[in-house]
LUMBAKOL-83679 format. One record per residue (C-alpha): x, y, z. Coordinates in steps of 0.5 Angstrom, whole numbers, plus 500, padded with zeros to 3 digits. Layout:
XYZ/...
//
This chain:
492352428/486353424/482359428/475362427/473357421/467353421/463349416/466347409/472351409/474348416/472341413/476342407/482344410/482339416/481334410/487336406/491336412/489329414/491327407/498331407/501331414/502323414/505324407/510329410/511326417/510319417/505319422/498316421/492321421/489319427/496322431/493329429/488333433/485339431/484345436/481351435/477357438/470358436/469365432/466370437/459369434/459361435/454359440/453352443/449350438/455350433/458344437/456339433/458342427/465343429/465336431/463334424/468338421/473334425/475339430/477335436/478341442/475348442/479353446/473358449/476365450/471368455/474375452/469375447/463375452/464381456/470384460/471382467/474386472/474382479/476375481/468374482/466376475/472371472/469366477/462367474/464368467/467361467/461358471/457361465/461358460/461351463/454351463/453354456/459350453/462344457/455341459/452341452/459338449/459333454/453330452/455329445/
//
């Protein structure tokens, strides 16, 4: 997994993996999916950049947003993440 990279580094790394992995595993590039967690400073505005870089799936880590202590705070944070990240991603 490529963690915390976006932009040229991510694009070149994914491109290199798409070239090399099929040669070593006999699987075509479309059989591979690239997933990562966005960096803590990423915003929903970066979603298109991740997609353009070849990332298929982002794993949102709510720990970067704020510490939660109760079940109600967890629910609230997950709802906020859904509104901020999932809804814009669905519109791409």
